[in-house]
C-alpha positions as CSV (number, residue, x, y, z in Angstrom):
1,M,70.0,148.5,108.0
2,S,71.0,145.1,106.8
3,L,74.1,143.4,108.4
4,P,77.0,142.4,106.2
5,S,77.1,138.7,105.5
6,F,80.2,136.6,106.0
7,P,81.0,133.1,104.8
8,L,80.5,130.4,107.2
9,L,83.8,129.0,108.5
10,K,84.0,125.2,108.3
11,R,85.2,123.5,111.5
12,R,88.6,122.1,111.2
13,T,90.1,119.2,113.0
14,I,93.7,120.1,114.0
15,S,96.0,117.2,113.8
16,M,98.9,117.2,116.4
17,L,101.0,114.9,114.1
18,V,103.6,117.4,113.0
19,F,106.2,114.9,111.5
20,A,106.4,111.4,110.1
21,A,109.3,109.6,108.7
22,F,110.9,106.2,107.9
23,T,114.6,105.8,108.5
24,P,117.4,103.3,108.4
25,H,118.8,102.4,111.8
26,T,122.3,101.0,111.0
27,P,124.7,102.0,113.8
28,L,127.2,102.9,111.0
29,L,125.3,106.3,110.8
30,V,126.8,107.2,114.2
31,P,130.4,108.5,113.6
32,A,131.9,106.7,116.6
33,V,130.7,103.4,115.2
34,G,130.8,104.0,111.4
35,Q,134.2,105.7,111.3
36,D,135.7,105.0,107.7
37,G,132.6,103.0,106.6
38,L,130.5,106.1,107.0
39,A,132.0,107.5,103.8
40,K,130.2,104.8,101.9
41,L,126.9,105.9,103.3
42,H,127.2,109.4,102.1
43,G,123.8,109.5,100.6
44,T,122.0,108.2,103.6
45,A,124.0,110.5,105.9
46,E,123.0,113.5,103.9
47,A,119.4,112.3,103.8
48,M,119.4,112.0,107.6
49,K,120.9,115.4,108.0
50,R,118.0,116.9,105.9
51,L,115.5,114.9,108.0
52,S,117.1,116.2,111.2
53,D,116.6,119.7,110.0
54,E,113.0,119.1,109.1
55,L,112.4,117.4,112.5
56,Y,113.8,120.4,114.3
57,A,111.6,122.8,112.3
58,A,108.6,120.7,113.2
59,R,109.2,121.5,116.9
60,P,107.9,118.1,118.3
61,E,107.3,117.7,122.0
62,T,107.0,113.9,121.8
63,I,108.6,111.3,119.4
64,V,106.8,108.0,118.9
65,L,109.4,105.4,117.8
66,L,108.3,102.2,116.0
67,S,111.2,99.8,116.1
68,S,111.9,96.2,115.0
69,H,114.6,95.4,117.6
70,G,112.8,95.9,120.9
71,T,111.1,93.3,123.0
72,E,108.9,91.2,120.8
73,F,105.8,89.2,122.0
74,P,104.1,86.7,119.6
75,E,100.6,88.0,120.2
76,A,101.0,91.6,121.6
77,F,102.5,94.9,120.8
78,S,104.9,96.2,123.3
79,V,105.3,99.8,124.7
80,N,108.5,100.3,126.7
81,L,107.5,102.4,129.9
82,H,110.4,103.4,132.0
83,D,111.2,106.5,134.1
84,E,114.4,107.3,131.9
85,Y,115.7,105.9,128.8
86,E,119.3,105.6,127.6
87,A,120.2,105.8,123.9
88,G,123.7,104.4,123.4
89,L,125.6,102.0,121.3
90,A,128.3,100.6,123.4
91,E,127.6,97.1,122.0
92,F,128.7,98.5,118.7
93,G,131.9,100.1,120.0
94,D,130.6,103.6,120.8
95,L,131.8,104.1,124.4
96,S,130.6,107.7,124.8
97,D,128.1,108.5,127.4
98,P,124.6,107.6,126.2
99,R,121.9,110.3,125.8
100,T,118.9,110.2,128.1
101,F,115.3,110.7,127.3
102,A,112.1,111.0,129.4
103,P,108.9,109.1,128.6
104,D,105.6,110.8,127.7
105,L,103.6,109.1,130.4
106,P,100.1,110.6,129.7
107,F,100.5,109.5,126.0
108,I,101.6,105.9,127.0
109,D,98.6,105.7,129.3
110,A,96.2,106.9,126.6
111,L,97.7,104.5,124.1
112,Q,97.4,101.4,126.1
113,R,93.9,102.3,127.3
114,G,92.8,103.1,123.7
115,M,94.3,100.0,122.2
116,R,92.7,97.7,124.8
117,R,89.3,99.4,124.2
118,Q,89.7,98.5,120.5
119,G,90.7,95.0,121.3
120,V,94.3,95.4,120.2
121,A,96.7,93.4,122.4
122,V,99.3,95.7,124.0
123,T,101.7,94.9,126.8
124,L,103.9,97.3,128.8
125,D,107.5,96.4,129.0
126,S,110.2,98.2,131.0
127,D,113.8,98.7,130.0
128,A,116.1,101.6,130.5
129,K,118.3,100.8,127.5
130,L,116.9,101.6,124.1
131,D,117.4,99.0,121.3
132,H,119.4,100.3,118.4
133,G,116.3,100.5,116.3
134,A,115.2,103.4,118.5
135,A,118.6,104.7,119.6
136,V,120.1,105.3,116.2
137,P,117.4,107.6,114.8
138,L,117.4,109.4,118.2
139,L,121.1,110.0,118.2
140,V,121.3,111.1,114.6
141,L,118.2,113.2,114.3
142,T,117.6,114.9,117.6
143,K,120.8,116.6,118.5
144,P,119.3,120.1,118.2
145,L,116.3,119.1,120.1
146,A,115.9,119.7,123.9
147,D,113.5,118.2,126.4
148,V,111.7,116.0,123.7
149,R,109.9,113.0,125.3
150,I,109.7,109.6,123.7
151,V,107.5,106.6,123.4
152,P,109.3,103.5,122.2
153,I,107.0,100.8,120.6
154,S,108.0,97.3,119.3
155,F,106.2,95.3,116.8
156,S,104.6,91.8,117.4
157,G,104.4,88.3,116.0
158,L,100.9,89.1,114.8
159,S,99.8,89.3,111.1
160,A,100.6,92.1,108.7
161,K,97.0,93.3,108.7
162,E,97.1,93.6,112.5
163,H,100.1,95.8,112.3
164,V,98.2,98.2,110.0
165,A,95.3,98.0,112.5
166,F,97.7,98.9,115.3
167,G,98.9,102.0,113.3
168,R,95.1,103.0,112.9
169,G,94.7,102.8,116.6
170,L,97.9,104.8,117.2
171,K,96.6,107.5,115.0
172,D,93.6,107.9,117.0
173,V,95.6,108.6,120.1
174,V,98.0,111.0,118.2
175,L,95.2,113.0,116.8
176,H,93.6,113.5,120.2
177,S,96.8,114.5,121.9
178,S,97.3,118.1,122.8
179,R,101.1,117.7,122.3
180,R,103.0,118.0,119.1
181,I,103.9,114.5,118.0
182,A,106.5,113.2,115.6
183,V,106.4,109.5,114.5
184,I,109.5,107.7,113.3
185,A,109.4,104.1,112.0
186,S,112.9,102.7,111.6
187,G,114.2,99.7,109.7
188,D,116.7,98.4,107.3
189,L,115.3,96.9,104.1
190,S,116.6,93.6,102.6
191,H,119.9,92.3,104.0
192,A,120.3,90.1,100.9
193,L,121.0,92.5,98.0
194,S,124.6,91.3,97.1
195,S,126.9,88.3,97.6
196,N,128.7,90.1,100.5
197,A,125.5,91.1,102.2
198,P,124.8,89.6,105.7
199,A,122.4,87.1,104.3
200,G,124.1,86.6,101.0
201,Y,122.3,87.3,97.7
202,R,118.7,86.4,97.2
203,P,116.5,87.6,94.4
204,E,113.7,88.2,96.9
205,G,115.7,91.0,98.4
206,E,115.6,93.1,95.3
207,E,111.9,92.2,94.9
208,F,111.1,93.2,98.5
209,D,113.0,96.6,98.2
210,G,111.3,97.4,95.0
211,I,107.8,96.8,96.2
212,V,108.4,98.7,99.5
213,R,109.5,101.7,97.4
214,Q,106.6,101.5,95.0
215,A,104.2,101.2,98.0
216,I,105.7,104.3,99.6
217,E,105.6,106.3,96.3
218,H,101.9,105.6,95.9
219,M,101.0,105.3,99.7
220,A,99.5,101.9,98.7
221,T,99.0,99.8,101.9
222,S,97.6,97.1,99.7
223,Q,101.0,96.8,97.9
224,L,102.7,96.2,101.3
225,L,100.1,93.6,102.2
226,S,100.5,91.8,98.9
227,L,104.0,90.7,99.8
228,S,104.0,87.1,100.6
229,P,105.4,85.9,104.1
230,A,107.9,83.8,102.1
231,T,109.3,86.8,100.2
232,V,109.5,88.9,103.4
233,S,111.3,86.2,105.2
234,A,113.7,85.5,102.3
235,A,114.5,89.2,102.0
236,A,116.0,89.1,105.5
237,E,114.6,92.5,106.3
238,C,113.9,94.4,109.6
239,A,111.6,97.1,108.3
240,Y,108.3,95.5,107.1
241,R,106.3,95.5,110.3
242,P,107.3,99.1,111.5
243,L,106.4,100.3,108.0
244,L,103.1,98.6,108.2
245,M,102.4,100.3,111.5
246,L,103.3,103.6,110.1
247,F,101.1,103.1,107.0
248,G,98.2,102.4,109.3
249,L,98.8,105.7,111.1
250,L,99.0,107.6,107.8
251,E,96.0,105.9,106.3
252,G,93.3,108.4,105.2
253,M,95.5,111.5,105.7
254,K,96.7,113.8,103.0
255,V,100.4,112.8,102.8
256,R,103.1,113.5,100.1
257,P,106.0,111.0,100.5
258,E,109.5,112.1,99.6
259,M,112.2,109.5,99.2
260,L,115.4,111.4,100.4
261,G,117.7,108.5,99.8
262,Y,118.1,104.9,99.0
263,E,121.4,103.0,98.7
264,S,122.9,99.6,99.5
265,P,126.7,99.8,99.7
266,F,126.9,96.8,102.1
267,G,124.2,94.7,100.5
268,V,121.7,96.1,102.9
269,G,118.9,98.5,101.7
270,Y,118.9,101.9,103.5
271,L,115.8,103.9,102.8
272,T,115.1,107.4,104.1
273,V,111.6,108.8,103.7
274,Q,109.8,111.9,104.9
275,F,106.0,111.9,104.8
276,H,105.0,115.5,104.3
277,L,101.7,116.2,106.0
278,A,98.9,118.5,104.5
């Protein structure tokens, strides 16, 4: 009697990356800071609410935060390693008790070992207080989440290409983790979009924001890398390098970007994006 035949099952690599996003980090998104000004950020606030729901549904165990306001070293990326972190915005007028988060120690250990094996310069920093580039996304997006651990990472003074390379190395650690990982890169786009913007009006601001949005729409790292250092500098942004790191992480993956919101009521570009993973 012949045995029935069955199709061969292909081996599938299971990614533990369950969520990826790019968010603004203006403290105005926190009601205690934004107060009346928050009404002018209605579109961004709605986009962040939707992103919060998506993050909760993804059930992450660890959130990797790529920030532009942590400790910066000219020739090395920085990972903040501390026994407990505080996410608060007292310097912006929010006097409520900060939220506390624990680190993912095994992930941080694997990250710094893996990066050094690849020749990527990484240093361990230690600061209990999170910078607002990490604190704002945590305060706005993680209210429903309990016991999530975090890995705060800061960019460096190295080149744009080296930030993409860092993201590739980070991807290797994420995909070999047994935990459910979310990655959030935060930054505000140009601060020079109108005459009342923090940096005043500069045409490079609109150019920068336009190219960033096109690069995200097409998942084109090359478009980000095509920006000249002079344009990036004149745009007065704090998003470029965290975004490069995120693009390095997502490179080669099946990703569908969804721009949930973009607005600039104060002359600063606030962009919210979810990268849906196949």
